[in-house]
N, C-alpha and C positions, 0 to 999 in steps of 0.2 A: 260592308258589302252586303247588299240585299240578296235574297234567295234567288231571284231570277238571274242576276249577274253571276252568282256563285255557280249555278247550274250550267250556265254557258261556259264559264271558265273551266270548270272541271271536265265538261264534255270535250272542249277543245283540247285540253291536255291529254285526256284519255285517247281521243282519236289520233292525234299526231304522235303520241307515244307508242301506240300500237302500230301505227304506220312505220315508225322507225324500226321497231322490232321485226316487223314482217319484212322490211326491205333488207335488213341485215342477214336474213336467212339465205338470200342469194348473192348479196353484195360482198359479204365476207369471203365466200369461196372464190368468187370471181376475182377479187382483189388479190387474194393469196396466189392464185394461178398467174395473174398478170405481174405481180410483184416478185415472185420467186422463180418463175420458169421463163425460158426463152423458146418460142416456137413461131412457126410461120403464121403470119396474120395478126400477131400480137400488137404491133403498132397500129394496125387498122382498127382493132377493137378499142385500144386506148383513145385513138383519135375520135372514134364514134362517141364514146362516153364523154369526152371533153366537149364535143360539139353539142351533145344533148344537155349540157349545163345551161344553155341559153334557151331551151324550149319554152315557148309561152304557155302559161298554165291553162289558158283558154283553149289552145290548140289541143293539148293533151286531154283536157276535159271534154271537148267536143268528140274526139276520137273514142274515148271511153264511154261517153253518153250513147253514141251510136251502137256500141257493143252491148251495153247494159239495157238499152231501151227495149220495149216489148217486141219489136221487130228485129232486134239485134241478135248476134250469134249467142250471147249469154242472157237473152231476155227472159228465158224460162226460169232463171234463178230468182227473179223478182227482187233484186238488190238495189235497183235504182231508187234514189231518194231515201236511202238508209245510211246509217253510219258506216256500214260495211263498204258501200261504194266509195265513200270519201276516203276511208282507210286504204283501199286498194289504189285509188287515184294518187293519194299523197305518197304511198310507198313507191309507186312508179316514178313520180316526180323527183323524189330525193335519191333514187338509185344512182344516177350519174354523179351526184355529189359525194355520196359514200364511196363508190368505186374509184373515183379520181383521187380523193383525198386519202383513202386508205392505201391505195396503190402507191402513192407518193411516200406515205409514211413507211410502208414496208420496204420500199426501195432505198430509203435513207438509212436503214439499219446496216451496220457494218457487215459485209458478207462473211467475214471470218467467224462471226458469232454462230451462224448456222453451221459452218464447217466444224467449229469446235464442238458443237453439240453432237454432230454425227461422229466425230472422233471419239467422244466419250460414250458412244454406244446408243445414242438416241435414235429412235425410228424417224422416218420422214415426217410423220405426224407430230411427234414430240419436238423435232427441229423447227417445224413450222410454228408451233405454239411458243417456242422460245423467241422466235422472231417477232411474233405478235406482241409478246410481253414487252419487248424492247421498243416496239412502235406504239405503245399505249398512249403517249402524249399526243401523237398525231391522230390516233384513234379517237381520243376524247374530243379533239377539235373537229373531226369528221362528224361524230355523233351530234354534237351541239349544233354545227352548222346545218346538218340535215334536219334536225328537229325544228330549229328556228325557221327554216325555209318552209317546212310543212305547216307549222302553226300560223305562219303569217301569210299564207297564200289564200287567194280569194276565188279564182276561177273554177278550180275543181270542186271546192266546197259548195259553191253556189250551183254549178251545173249538175253535179252528181247528188248533192244533198237536198237542194231545193229550199234551204232555209226554213225548214219546218220547226215551229216552236215546240220545245220539249223533246225533239227527236234528233234533228240534224243542224239546228242553229248553233253556230260557233262564233267566236269573237269577230272574225273578219266579216262574216255575212251580217252580223248585228251592226258593225260599224258602217258597212257599205249601205245597208238598207234601212238602218234605224231612223235616219232623218226623215225619209218619206213616210215612215210609220208613225212619226210623232214621238219617237223615243230618243231625242237628242241627248238627254242626260245619260241614259243608259249606254248610248254609243260612245260618249266621251269617256265614261268610266271603263268601258271595255277596252278602249284605245290605250288608256293609262295602264291597265293591267297587262295588256299585251306587250307594251313597250318595256314594262318592268321585267316581265318574264324573259324577253329576248335579251335585254341588256345584262340582266343578272347572270343568265347562263353564259353569255359571251365573256363577261368578266371572270367568272369561275374557270372557263376553259383557258383563257389567257393566263390566269394565275397558275393553273395546273401546268401549262407549258413552260412556264418560267421556273418551276421548281427543279 
């Protein structure tokens, strides 16, 4: 693997990995609330996140572009065409995946486990953590699915990052625009690496679920 490809691969993993961690900051509390509590409007919220699973990346990218552009609401931050913009965009993109899959994983845990934890003197927080531990297999699948979605998307990376060499160029933008730039071999190599990453993580997640 040459240095240029290595830089692109590492940048892609770093951006998408950071987006996953950022998205978990709000997705996990939302999933816990939806999975453990019953309240008015809960089904509407779940339906919203399920519907957002199919949002086109170019639509989300355009929306965020208008926010981050010079005349946008957050234009003063100057983060357009930076890795930060891509990270925020990818975090927003994978939030519905995390919330939907994590909520399902939490709901699949036997309710008596949480009740037993409370009976043994656990606080509400400790009981919730117990449920999370029981739902870890579904959690791994959610994390892998979200990461694969982030690292394989193109619209947000291109619209918010601009495919700037050495700064925001990731595997998908290299693959999409490499041919026009006369970088066919590099694009093919990036495609192979991307597929290896996605399939490897998927196999690991499936093996983990089977344990």
